[in-house]
Steps between C-alpha positions, in 0.01 A plus 500: 500500500853570374568843359801597290634842412718594203717808554670657197739793529410691186723802566729478197728782619552432870354168603557433869261219589785246489657676800191436715532125441882481509531390138758578231383726217676277243206481263165669502177563316667659197736204461205263511296700249791519253570124511281206409212434737658184646756707695493462875432796727624523857234378739485456873248342729425671830290248671 
């Protein structure tokens, strides 16, 4: 059985989850919510 996990950094003031995964904080949840729903979020696969 394959399990998947979705992790969202919802801290609008001081989001730091991107640092744990070595990603750029170029765009985030607020950017996605303010644009049309076809926008692409950053995603990584760890396995």
